[in-house]
Structure formats: structure tokens, C-alpha cells
C-alpha positions as CSV (number, residue, x, y, z in Angstrom):
1,M,-15.5,24.4,-4.7
2,Q,-12.2,24.9,-2.7
3,K,-13.2,22.5,-0.4
4,R,-13.9,19.8,-3.0
5,N,-10.2,20.6,-4.5
6,E,-8.7,20.1,-1.4
7,E,-10.6,16.8,-1.2
8,R,-9.2,15.9,-4.8
9,R,-5.8,17.3,-4.3
10,R,-5.4,14.6,-1.2
11,D,-7.0,11.9,-2.9
12,A,-4.4,12.0,-5.7
13,H,-1.5,12.6,-3.0
14,K,-2.6,9.5,-1.6
15,K,-2.8,7.6,-4.4
16,I,0.9,8.5,-5.4
17,T,1.9,7.3,-2.2
18,L,0.5,3.9,-2.3
19,G,1.5,3.6,-6.0
20,G,5.2,5.1,-4.8
21,L,4.9,1.9,-2.0
22,I,4.1,-0.7,-5.0
23,V,7.2,0.5,-6.5
24,K,9.2,0.1,-3.6
25,A,8.0,-3.1,-3.0
26,G,9.3,-4.1,-6.6
27,L,6.4,-5.1,-7.7
28,A,5.1,-2.5,-10.4
29,D,5.8,-4.8,-13.3
30,I,3.3,-7.4,-12.4
31,P,0.0,-7.7,-13.7
32,S,-2.9,-5.7,-12.0
33,N,-5.0,-8.9,-10.9
34,V,-2.0,-10.4,-9.3
35,L,-0.8,-6.9,-7.6
36,L,-4.8,-6.9,-6.4
37,G,-4.9,-10.6,-5.4
38,L,-2.1,-10.4,-3.0
39,L,-3.6,-7.5,-1.1
40,V,-6.5,-8.6,-0.9
41,E,-4.9,-11.9,0.7
42,G,-3.1,-9.7,3.0
43,R,-5.8,-7.9,4.0
44,E,-7.0,-11.2,5.0
45,R,-3.5,-12.0,6.7
46,I,-4.1,-9.0,9.0
47,R,-6.9,-9.9,10.7
48,D,-4.1,-11.9,13.1
49,P,-2.4,-9.3,15.2
50,A,1.0,-11.9,15.1
51,E,1.2,-11.4,11.2
52,E,-0.3,-7.8,11.3
53,E,3.2,-7.2,13.3
54,R,5.4,-9.7,11.1
55,L,4.3,-7.7,8.8
56,A,5.0,-4.1,10.2
57,R,8.6,-5.0,10.9
58,L,9.1,-6.5,7.6
59,G,7.7,-3.2,6.1
60,D,9.8,-1.0,8.8
61,K,13.2,-3.0,7.7
62,E,12.3,-2.0,3.7
63,F,11.9,1.7,4.8
64,R,15.0,1.7,6.0
65,A,16.9,-0.2,3.3
């Protein structure tokens, strides 16, 4: 039972963290289907290592802002 509670706590923390990223990116007010489309497209784009690196640099810049 305690292990299951710990897993649920970790899952909730992960979801809260991901939600925070959506807010930080300024995407909280867009329709959920558009947001999902952006994420799916991003998933496809990061298959290119150069694009993943470019996006990582952009994300790092936003975290520092």
C-alpha cells in the first residue's frame, strides 16, 4: 500500500511539473487539441538530434528568463 501511495505521489508531482511547463511557455490558454498537436509535432521534430539540441538551448534560455 505504501509503495502504491509513493507511486501516486510521484505521478502527481510529474503531472504538476509538466503543467507548470505549459504555463511557463504561455500555452495554458490554448485549446487542448492544439496543445496536443504541438507536442506531437515536437516529438517528431526531436528525432533530429540537431533540432533537439536547438530546442534544448531555447528551453534553457527560457528557464533563465
